[in-house]
C-alpha positions, 0 to 999 in steps of 0.5 A: 391702085394697089401697091405691090408687096415688097419681096422678102429679102431671103426669097430674093437672095434665094432666087439669085442663088438659084440662078447663080447655081445654074451658071457656076460649078458645084464646087464654086457654088458651095465654096463661095456662094452657099455661105452668103446670107441675106440680111435685108432689102430696102427698095432695090438694095439687097444687103448680104452677109459674107463669111470673110474678107477673102470671100468679098475679094473673090466675089469682086474679082471673079463673080461681079458679072454673074451677081449683077445679072442675078440681082438685076433679074430679081430687082430690076436694072437699078438693083444694088447689092451691099455687103456686110463683112465681118 
């Protein structure tokens, strides 16, 4: 039995961004999502770097559902997202 290769963290996050971009306004995408960078993928946990604490607070308040949907679409039901905040 061959093991599936682990997906590249940048590709996983880009796929999430593509899904998010299709479901939010261009302004929202450019302001809040475009600056987020993928850092690593360990198992089903993707880590991304946020540009600021304000970004984290906005995501937690306004974008949890779409982010959860996007990450689960890519990594399955047990997918998790961790944030790195400067």
